[in-house]
N, C-alpha and C positions, 0 to 999 in steps of 0.2 A: 129613183133616188129619194131619200128622206133623211132627216136628222132624227136621232133618238136621244132624248134627255132621260137619264136613268137607265142607260143601256147595260149596266152591270147587274141589274136585278133580274128576277125571274121573268117578268113580263117583258122588260126591255130586251132581254136576250133573245126572246122570240122574234121581235121585230128586227133585230140586228142581223138575222139570218137572211133577210131579203136582199136581193142583189142591189148594190149601190147604197145600202144603208150606212150611215156614218154616226158613230157615237159622239155626242157632244161632251168634251172633257169638262170636268168641274172647273169653274172660273171663266169659261168661254161663253159668250152670249149666244143663246139659241137663235138660229136664223142666220148666223154669220158664215156657216160652212157650206151652204148651198145657195144657188141662185135660181134663175128661171129654168123651168123644166122643158119649155117648148118655145116655139116662135111667137106664141100669143102672150108671153110674159108671165104666165102662171108660175107661181113659186112652189118649190117642193114642200111637202108637209113636214111639220116638226112634231114628231110623236112624243108625247109627254107621259112617261110611265113612272113618275115619282109619286109618293103618297099624296093624297089630296091636301093634306095640311101644308105642303110645300108649293102648291100651285100658284099662289100669289107671288112667291119669290121668283118662280120661273117666268110668269107673266111680266113682272117688273124688269127682269133682266133681258127680255126679248125686245129688240128694236121695234118701235111703233109700227113701221111699215111691214113687219113680219108677224105681228100678233094675230092677225086673222088666219095665219097658217098653222097655228098651234092646234094639235089634235089631242084632246084630253081623254085619257084612258083611265077609268076607275069608277068608283061608286060615289064620289063626291059631287057636290053641286057648285056650279059657277054662279056668280052674281047675275041678276037679270040682264044688266047692261052688257056683260061679256058673252052671254048665251046667244045673243043676236048674230055675232060674227064667228062663233066657235064651231069646231067640229067636235062632237062628243061621242065617245064610245063607252057603252056600258057592257062590259064583258060578262058573259055567263059561261066562263071556262076557267080553268086553273092551270098553272105551270108550277109543278111541285119543286123543281130545282132549276138552277141556271142551266140553260142548254137543253132542257127536257122538252118533249112534245106537249102540246096542250091537251088537257083532258076535260071531258064533260060527261054528262049523263043524259039518257033519253028523256028524263023528266025535267031537265033544265030548260028554262025559257031560252029563246034565241038571244044572241048578242045584238044589241041595238047600236046603230050608227046613224048619226044625223049631222048634216052640215056640209060645208064647202068641199071637204076632202073625203066625204062618205063614199 
C-alpha cells in the first residue's frame, strides 16, 4: 500500500499500477489516506511524483508525523535538513505517456534510491 501524489502524470501513473496504490486527490493532505502497514507501526510510503518546483507545497501540506514517509521522485534537490529523513529516488528511466511502460537504455546509469522506504 502507498499513496501517490501526482498520480495523473506519466511517472505517477507507473506507481499507481502497484497493488494497493491510492492516488491522493488535489486538496487532500498527503498521508491521510493510509495508516500503518504492519504490526510494528511502520507507515505506508507517500510517493511524490510532482515537479520538484512543487515539493515544498507537498511537504507543507503533509501532516508532520507523516513527512518522513514522503518518497521524492525526480531530479530536484531537497534542503539539507529534509534530506536526513527523506527517501529520495533519482530515476534514470522515462515514461513517455500516462499508462506506458518505463523505458531506459543500456547506457543509462542505474536508478538511485536512498532512505527509509528504499
